[in-house]
C-alpha positions as CSV (number, residue, x, y, z in Angstrom):
1,M,148.2,119.9,13.0
2,L,150.2,119.8,9.8
3,E,148.8,118.2,6.7
4,Y,151.3,115.3,6.7
5,Q,150.3,114.5,10.3
6,K,146.9,113.3,9.1
7,Q,146.7,109.5,8.5
8,D,145.0,109.8,5.1
9,C,147.2,112.7,3.9
10,D,146.9,113.2,0.1
11,L,150.2,115.0,-0.3
12,T,153.1,113.3,-2.0
13,L,156.1,112.5,0.1
14,Q,157.9,115.4,-1.6
15,E,155.1,117.8,-0.7
16,G,155.0,116.4,2.8
17,L,158.7,117.2,3.1
18,E,158.1,120.7,1.9
19,C,155.3,121.1,4.5
20,Y,157.7,119.7,7.2
21,Y,160.4,122.2,6.2
22,K,158.0,125.1,6.3
23,S,157.0,124.2,9.8
24,F,160.5,125.0,11.2
25,P,160.6,128.2,13.3
26,E,162.7,130.9,11.8
27,S,165.3,130.3,14.6
28,T,165.8,126.7,13.5
29,E,168.0,125.9,10.6
30,V,166.8,123.3,8.1
31,L,169.8,120.9,7.7
32,M,170.0,120.0,4.0
33,D,172.0,117.3,2.3
34,T,175.5,118.0,1.1
35,Q,177.8,116.0,-1.2
36,E,179.2,114.3,2.0
37,S,175.7,113.3,3.3
38,G,174.2,112.2,0.0
39,T,170.5,111.8,0.9
40,M,170.8,111.0,4.6
41,M,169.3,114.3,5.8
42,R,166.3,113.9,3.4
43,D,165.9,110.2,4.3
44,H,165.8,111.2,8.0
45,D,163.3,114.0,7.3
46,C,161.1,111.6,5.3
47,T,160.8,109.5,8.5
48,H,159.3,112.5,10.3
49,V,156.8,112.9,7.5
50,I,155.8,109.2,7.0
51,F,155.4,108.7,10.8
52,G,153.7,112.0,11.2
53,L,156.0,113.7,13.7
54,D,157.3,117.3,14.1
55,I,160.7,118.6,15.0
56,S,160.3,118.8,18.8
57,L,162.9,117.0,20.9
58,E,160.1,114.8,22.3
59,Q,158.9,113.7,18.8
60,E,162.6,113.2,17.8
61,A,162.8,110.8,20.7
62,I,159.6,109.1,19.6
63,L,160.9,108.9,16.0
64,D,163.9,106.9,17.3
65,T,161.5,104.0,18.1
66,W,159.8,104.2,14.7
67,V,163.2,104.1,13.0
68,L,164.7,101.4,15.1
69,W,161.7,99.0,15.1
70,G,159.7,100.1,12.0
71,S,162.3,100.8,9.5
72,K,164.7,98.8,7.3
73,W,168.2,100.2,7.7
74,K,171.8,99.3,7.5
75,L,173.8,100.1,10.7
76,K,176.6,101.7,8.6
77,Y,174.2,104.1,7.0
78,L,172.6,105.1,10.4
79,L,176.0,105.5,12.0
80,G,177.0,107.6,8.9
81,Y,174.1,110.0,9.7
82,N,175.4,110.4,13.3
83,K,178.9,111.2,12.0
84,L,177.8,114.1,9.8
85,P,179.4,117.3,11.1
86,E,176.0,119.1,11.4
87,I,174.5,116.2,13.4
88,K,177.6,115.9,15.6
89,Q,177.4,119.7,16.4
90,L,173.6,119.5,17.0
91,T,174.1,116.6,19.4
92,K,177.0,118.4,21.2
93,D,174.8,121.5,21.6
94,L,171.9,119.5,23.0
95,Y,174.1,117.7,25.5
96,K,175.5,121.0,26.6
97,E,172.0,122.5,27.0
98,L,170.2,119.5,28.5
99,G,172.9,117.3,30.0
100,I,172.5,113.6,30.7
101,L,169.8,114.2,33.2
102,G,167.8,116.3,30.7
103,F,168.0,113.6,28.1
104,L,166.8,111.0,30.7
105,K,163.9,113.3,31.6
106,L,163.1,113.7,27.9
107,Y,163.0,110.0,27.3
108,W,161.1,109.3,30.5
109,R,158.3,111.8,29.4
110,V,157.7,109.9,26.2
111,V,158.4,106.3,27.3
112,G,154.7,105.4,27.2
113,I,154.3,106.8,23.7
114,K,157.4,104.9,22.6
115,R,155.8,101.7,23.8
116,I,152.7,102.4,21.7
117,V,154.9,103.0,18.7
118,M,156.8,99.8,19.3
119,F,153.6,97.7,19.3
120,R,152.5,99.6,16.1
121,T,155.7,98.6,14.3
122,F,154.9,94.9,14.9
123,K,151.6,95.3,13.1
124,M,153.2,96.9,10.0
125,K,152.9,95.1,6.7
126,K,156.6,95.8,5.9
127,K,159.3,98.0,7.2
128,W,159.8,101.6,6.0
129,P,163.1,101.9,4.0
130,F,165.2,104.4,5.8
131,K,167.1,105.0,2.6
132,V,164.1,106.3,0.7
133,P,163.7,105.1,-3.0
134,E,163.4,108.1,-5.3
135,E,160.1,106.9,-6.7
136,Y,158.5,107.2,-3.2
137,L,158.9,111.0,-3.4
138,S,156.1,111.3,-6.0
139,M,153.8,108.8,-4.2
140,K,151.0,109.9,-1.9
141,I,151.8,109.7,1.8
142,S,148.5,107.9,2.4
143,D,149.3,105.2,-0.2
144,L,152.8,104.7,1.3
145,R,151.4,104.4,4.8
146,E,148.8,101.8,3.4
147,Q,151.5,99.9,1.6
148,H,153.7,99.6,4.7
149,G,150.8,99.3,7.2
150,I,151.8,102.5,9.1
151,K,149.2,103.8,11.5
152,I,150.5,107.1,12.8
153,L,149.9,108.3,16.3
154,L,146.6,110.3,16.9
155,P,147.0,113.7,18.5
156,E,145.5,112.4,21.7
157,E,148.2,109.7,21.8
158,I,151.0,112.2,21.7
159,K,150.4,113.8,25.1
160,Y,153.5,114.8,27.0
161,T,154.9,117.7,29.0
162,P,157.5,119.4,26.8
163,I,160.9,119.6,28.3
164,E,161.9,123.1,29.4
165,R,164.7,124.5,27.1
166,T,167.1,127.3,27.9
167,R,167.6,128.2,24.2
């Protein structure tokens, strides 16, 4: 378990991001912001940290629910993220590897967890801002979770069979 995956994590959001980036396997490139993306990549990565999730495909699928139901976002901004060349290529590669059936299997394996997440979002005090305010980076993750009423998933709640990958 990574430090930011503990509910009462004392790291700042910036330190949590650094912990998240260090968790990437050497074979996985960390996608960083460019002039075109602004802070979109960082903002997305902050959702992994604040909701306590790793980079696996299953936890990306779980994160979708946290973002959709538990975050405050503008459709144009989210669509802009999906239009970034790096994200378009990643999506294309994943579809090539998994196919539609693979994605359906992936979401089927985590549907129960996504349901837990959806109910947790209804109990939040306020939605997480997908476009992260700069001042949040220097705040403790535990304080931000308290402020927003975020109760991350416990390890025993994140039980799934990982999808078999060919790459």
